[in-house]
Backbone as a ProteinNet text record, in pm:
[ID]
protein_1_A
[PRIMARY]
MNGLKSARSSMNVPATVEALRRCIDEQGATVFAVIDHGAAAAQGDLRLPATQLVIFGRPLTGTALLQDCPQLAIDLPLRILIRDDGAQGAVVTWQDPEFVARRFGLTAEESRPLHAAGEVVSAVLEQPVSAY
[TERTIARY]
835.6	910.4	942	1060.7	1112.3	1045.4	969	919.4	759.6	716.4	568.7	533.2	394.1	367.1	221.5	182.2	55.4	12.3	-135.6	-249	-327.9	-396.4	-510	-642.4	-732	-862.3	-955.6	-1023.6	-1118	-1227.6	-1251.3	-1361.4	-1288.3	-1345.3	-1297.4	-1277	-1207.8	-1162.5	-1266	-1366.9	-1471.7	-1514.4	-1522.2	-1608.9	-1479.3	-1331.9	-1259	-1229.1	-1238.7	-1257.9	-1370	-1479.7	-1584.3	-1546.1	-1525.6	-1507.7	-1376	-1270.3	-1166.8	-1209.2	-1311.8	-1371.5	-1438.1	-1538.8	-1603.1	-1552.9	-1408.9	-1311.3	-1262.2	-1220.4	-1126.4	-1258.5	-1330.2	-1460.3	-1471.4	-1533.8	-1519.5	-1410.1	-1295.7	-1167.1	-1170.8	-1247	-1220.3	-1129	-1076.6	-1003.1	-1060.9	-1009.4	-1056.2	-1032.4	-1100.1	-1067.9	-1052.4	-931.1	-914.7	-966.2	-929.5	-963.2	-968.6	-1005.6	-1010.6	-969.2	-863.8	-792.5	-846.2	-923.7	-977	-883	-759.3	-656.3	-701.6	-801.7	-855.3	-959.5	-1034.1	-1137.8	-1052.8	-935	-881.7	-810.7	-755.3	-708.5	-819.6	-911.3	-1035.1	-1074.3	-1043.6	-1102.7	-987.6	-874.9	-791.7	-773.1	-867.2	-890.9	-802.1	-743	-643.8	-716.3	-638.4	-687	-628.2	-626.2	-577.2	-677.6	-634.8	-719.6	-745.9	-893	-921.1	-822	-784.3	-688.4	-741.9	-750.3	-803	-704.7	-683	-606.2	-641.9	-670.6	-751.9	-643.5	-661.7	-600.3	-662.3	-569	-657.1	-516.4	-616.5	-520.9	-600.8	-518.5	-580.4	-504	-568.4	-475.5	-421.2	-458.8	-388.9	-278.1	-292.7	-175.3	-61.6	-110.1	-30.8	59	-12.6	53.4	130.6	123.9	223.8	366.4	313	447.6	519.5	424.8	507.4	596.3	529.5	606.1	719.8	724	886.8	968.4	897.4	988.6	900.6	911.3	861.2	881.5	983.3	996	894.1	828.4	724.2	606.8	602	500.9	519.6	618.8	606.5	548.5	495.6	453.2	304.9	281.6	180	66.9	-54.2	-131.8	-111.1	-150.2	-158.6	-233.2	-154	-218.1	-224.7	-359.6	-352	-416.5	-306.6	-336.2	-418.3	-558.2	-624.9	-634.9	-581.4	-564.6	-628.9	-659.2	-712.3	-595	-525.5	-404.4	-461.6	-561.4	-607.6	-654	-620.1	-671.1	-803.3	-843.4	-980.6	-952.6	-1023.7	-1014	-924.9	-877.7	-766.1	-644.9	-538.7	-450.6	-430.7	-414.6	-390.7	-246.1	-198.5	-87.4	-43.1	5.6	46.4	177.5	238.9	377.8	396.1	525.4	572	628.1	552.1	563.3	743.7	788	900.3	1005.7	991	1062.2	1075.1	957	949.3	980	989.7	1036.7	1226.9	1261.2	1413	1469.2	1363.2	1418.7	1427.9	1334.7	1344.1	1388.3	1429.2	1519.7	1406.7	1267.9	1164.9	1171.8	1158.7	1159.8	1001.7	988.8	893.7	765.2	788.3	672.1	635.8	743.9	691.2	635	661.1	641.7	501.4	420	333.5	207.8	189.2	61.6	79.4	217.5	223	165.7	137.2	77.7	-53.6	-140.7	-262.1	-302.3	-213.1	-281.9	-276.5	-195.7	-183.8	-315.5	-305.1	-417.8	-572.1	-583.8	-692.8	-733.9	-623.8	-610.2	-631.8	-588	-599.7	-744.6	-813.9	-927.7	-1074.3	-1007.4	-1130.5	-1107.3	-964.1	-968.8	-972.3	-997.3	-1051	-927.8	-805.5	-720.9	-567.9	-473.5	-346.7	-296.7	-235.1	-177.5	-50.2	5.8	122.8	159.1	310.3	336.5	257	209.8	162.5	248.4
6771.6	6872	6777	6762.6	6705.4	6773.1	6622.6	6647.4	6646.9	6637.2	6649	6555.6	6502.3	6412.6	6486	6447.2	6479.5	6368.6	6397.3	6290.7	6393.2	6345	6393.7	6371.9	6453.5	6397.9	6459.4	6357.9	6371	6486.4	6525.7	6609	6747.5	6835.9	7010.6	7026.9	7145.3	7174.9	7165.2	7221.9	7219.7	7098.1	7017.3	6878.4	6785	6793.6	6734.4	6775.5	6907.6	6934.8	6867.1	6878.5	6809.8	6690	6597.8	6468	6460	6530.4	6521.9	6521.5	6638.5	6648.6	6566.6	6492.3	6349.1	6251.8	6240.4	6128.7	6126.4	6255	6278.8	6297	6291	6306.8	6177.6	6098.6	5924.9	5877.1	5889.8	5874.6	5866.5	5983.1	6024.5	6134.1	6185.8	6304.3	6447.3	6570.5	6656.6	6754.4	6821.1	6926.7	7060.1	7116.7	7233	7372.1	7370.6	7476.1	7418.5	7526.1	7519	7662.4	7673.5	7787	7805	7934.4	7938.5	8049.7	7978.1	8101.9	8214.6	8123.2	8165.9	8330.3	8249.2	8347.9	8472.8	8451.4	8542.4	8639.3	8603.3	8661.6	8769.5	8694.4	8764.1	8918.2	8905.2	9004.2	9109	9081.5	9205	9218.5	9172.5	9204.5	9167.7	9024.7	8979.4	8810.6	8745.8	8641.7	8503.8	8407.3	8289.3	8177.3	8096.7	7946.8	7905.9	7835.5	7781.2	7706.5	7734.5	7690.6	7692.8	7549.4	7545.2	7466.5	7485.9	7402.7	7363.4	7199.4	7145	7141.4	7163.7	7143.7	7070.1	6940.3	6803.1	6764.5	6679.4	6622.4	6526.9	6434.4	6397.1	6470.2	6542.6	6597.8	6495.8	6404.2	6293.6	6219.5	6220.1	6184.2	6257.5	6391.6	6483	6544.3	6537.1	6582.1	6499.6	6363.5	6253.7	6287.3	6297.3	6332	6460.9	6563.1	6682.6	6681.8	6580.2	6581.5	6523.9	6412.6	6359.8	6458.5	6517.8	6602.3	6725.3	6846	6973.6	7016.8	7008.3	7096.8	7043.3	6918.3	6875.9	6963	7092.1	7164.5	7245.6	7247	7314.7	7227.9	7120	7021.7	6967.7	6996.2	6966.1	7074.4	7081.6	6937.5	6928.7	6829.8	6791.6	6883.8	6886.3	6981.5	6887.2	6938.3	6865.9	6997	7021.5	7154.1	7084.3	7124.9	7130.5	7221.2	7197.9	7326.8	7311.6	7416.3	7376.9	7433.6	7355.7	7403.7	7388.5	7408.2	7423.8	7302.2	7178.2	7073.1	7019.2	6908.7	6849.2	6789.8	6803.5	6789.4	6903.2	6822.1	6909.7	6839.9	6916.7	6842.8	6838.4	6748.9	6715.5	6688	6769.7	6751.1	6749.5	6705.7	6676.5	6655.9	6645.2	6651.5	6492.5	6443	6293.1	6256.9	6162.4	6149.7	6084.1	6021.3	5987.4	6108.9	6178	6321	6380	6395.8	6426.4	6381.9	6224.8	6137.1	6145.7	6170.7	6149.9	6297.9	6408.7	6554.7	6549	6486.7	6475	6318.4	6246.8	6156.2	6038.3	6029.4	5955.4	5804.9	5711	5559.4	5572.3	5424	5406.1	5408.8	5386.1	5365.8	5505.5	5571.4	5714.9	5796.2	5759.3	5861.2	5780	5695.4	5611.9	5745.8	5818.6	5893.6	6009.4	6069.9	6105.1	6045.1	5935.8	5889.4	5913.5	5980.4	5991.6	6078.7	6176.6	6263.8	6182.3	6098.9	6007.2	5918.8	5830	5750.9	5811.2	5957.6	6023.7	6038.3	6079	6116.1	6007.5	5877.4	5736.5	5711.7	5699.6	5689.3	5737.6	5906.9	5954.4	5960.2	5952.9	5922.3	5751	5684.9	5530.7	5490.1	5504.5	5434.1	5473	5385.7	5396.9	5525.4	5607.6	5725.5	5705.1	5779.5	5760	5902	5928.7	6043.1	6105.9	6236.1	6305.5	6394.7
-7334.5	-7206.3	-7113.7	-7052.5	-6947.2	-6801.5	-6726.5	-6640.2	-6641.7	-6792.6	-6791.2	-6854.5	-6875	-6944.5	-7013.8	-7121.7	-7203.2	-7277.7	-7268.4	-7343.8	-7397.3	-7534.5	-7585.8	-7559.9	-7484.2	-7478.9	-7622.3	-7636.5	-7736.7	-7707.5	-7573.3	-7546	-7513.8	-7532.3	-7555.4	-7392	-7393.4	-7246.1	-7137.9	-7150.4	-7050.2	-7036	-7117.5	-7073.3	-7009.8	-7036.9	-6996.6	-6886.6	-6817.5	-6680.2	-6607.1	-6624.1	-6579.3	-6539.7	-6631.5	-6660.4	-6535.8	-6563.6	-6446	-6295.9	-6265.7	-6150	-6086.2	-6189.4	-6134.6	-6109.9	-6180	-6142.7	-6020.7	-6014.4	-5852.5	-5746.7	-5736.9	-5659.5	-5598.9	-5721.3	-5718.4	-5635.6	-5689	-5611.3	-5467.3	-5427.6	-5268.2	-5245.3	-5370.6	-5347.7	-5348.3	-5323.6	-5304.2	-5425.6	-5516.3	-5597.4	-5515	-5500.5	-5421.1	-5537.4	-5613.3	-5722.8	-5891.7	-5968.9	-6096.8	-6121.8	-6180.2	-6231.1	-6384	-6429.7	-6544.9	-6625.9	-6679.8	-6735.3	-6826.2	-6917.6	-7053.8	-6992.3	-6883.9	-6837.5	-6776.4	-6719.2	-6647	-6734.4	-6859	-6954.8	-7039.7	-7053.2	-7107.7	-7033.8	-6885.9	-6813.3	-6829.9	-6882	-6914.7	-7060.7	-7127.2	-7269.8	-7342.8	-7295.5	-7346	-7431.2	-7511.2	-7579.4	-7543.3	-7479.8	-7468.3	-7496.1	-7565.2	-7588.6	-7442	-7455.7	-7334.2	-7240.8	-7131	-7056.9	-6907.6	-6839.5	-6713.9	-6626.6	-6523.7	-6412.5	-6326.2	-6307.5	-6193.3	-6085.9	-5962.3	-5825.3	-5718.7	-5720.5	-5651.8	-5551	-5441.6	-5382.1	-5244.1	-5177.4	-5063.5	-4959.6	-4853.6	-4782.3	-4631.1	-4638.9	-4565.5	-4622.8	-4742.1	-4820.3	-4829.5	-4895.4	-4902.8	-4774.4	-4675.1	-4532.7	-4503.4	-4510.3	-4478.9	-4547	-4695.4	-4772.5	-4730.7	-4698.4	-4684.7	-4540.6	-4441.4	-4336.6	-4343.4	-4417.8	-4470.2	-4546.4	-4637.7	-4753.7	-4746.7	-4647.4	-4679.3	-4831.3	-4892.9	-5007.3	-5117.1	-5101.2	-5174.5	-5204.2	-5109.5	-5107.1	-5251	-5304.4	-5432.6	-5548.8	-5528.8	-5617.8	-5544.4	-5475.6	-5397.8	-5334	-5380.7	-5429.1	-5604.4	-5625.9	-5780.4	-5859	-5981.7	-6068.2	-6206.7	-6278.1	-6431.3	-6517.3	-6636.3	-6721.2	-6826.2	-6872	-6970.5	-7057.4	-7188.8	-7264.5	-7419.6	-7501.7	-7626.8	-7712.6	-7803.3	-7865.4	-8024.1	-8036.2	-8189.5	-8261.7	-8239.7	-8290.6	-8200.2	-8253.6	-8219.7	-8071.8	-7948.7	-7819.8	-7741.8	-7688	-7569	-7538.9	-7493.8	-7423.8	-7293.3	-7221.7	-7081.5	-7051.8	-6954.8	-6905.7	-6749.7	-6711	-6579.7	-6531.2	-6417.3	-6364.3	-6401.8	-6451.5	-6473.4	-6319.8	-6220.3	-6107.7	-6097.1	-6195.1	-6178.9	-6159.6	-6244.4	-6238.3	-6109.1	-6055.5	-5915	-5804.6	-5818	-5715.4	-5725.5	-5851.2	-5854.1	-5819.2	-5856.4	-5768.5	-5629.1	-5558.5	-5408.3	-5370.8	-5428.5	-5393.4	-5308.8	-5394.8	-5336.5	-5343.3	-5281.2	-5299.4	-5380.7	-5438.3	-5509.5	-5458.2	-5318.8	-5257.2	-5193.1	-5160.5	-5121.1	-5219.5	-5344.9	-5478.1	-5492.9	-5472.6	-5521.5	-5533.7	-5427.3	-5435.9	-5560.8	-5621.4	-5718.4	-5835	-5852.6	-5953.6	-5964.5	-5916.4	-5880	-6012.1	-6064.5	-6140	-6268.1	-6325	-6437.6	-6422.5	-6323.3	-6296.4	-6339.9	-6286.1	-6307	-6439.5	-6535.2	-6638.4	-6740.2	-6680.6	-6781.6	-6753.5	-6621.4	-6601.6	-6694.2	-6696.2	-6789.2	-6923.1	-6957.9	-7105.8	-7173.8	-7056.1	-7075	-7148.1	-7128.5	-7200.5	-7128.1	-7133.1	-7072.6	-7117.7	-7039.6	-7091.1	-7116.6	-7226.1	-7308.4	-7336.8	-7358.3	-7406	-7525	-7550.3	-7646.6	-7720.5
[MASK]
++++++++++++++++++++++++++++++++++++++++++++++++++++++++++++++++++++++++++++++++++++++++++++++++++++++++++++++++++++++++++++++++++++

């Protein structure tokens, strides 16, 4: 899918979310929210495989980006989607920072903070991330 990157976690959705939260915290960023789409669906008597969205960032870094490019607020804070696709483990998806950078005309240096989601995923999966 254009603009997104995905990788497979060997852990299930809840374990992957917890590992991501710990890593984000260890790296000094803030987890602003975890949205549990599966639980929300169940409240409406609907079925959805385990699907959670981790929303995180560094306010100082994000604010600096937004001061230069206010439209980036549509993509910040960063988000990582973790979902059960029926196979072993979970699929982890985040925005491709190069795609976002091109959309907003950011230089490599300006877009550096957008790489944080992929870096967190790579650290949690203990492997370089590649397209899934």
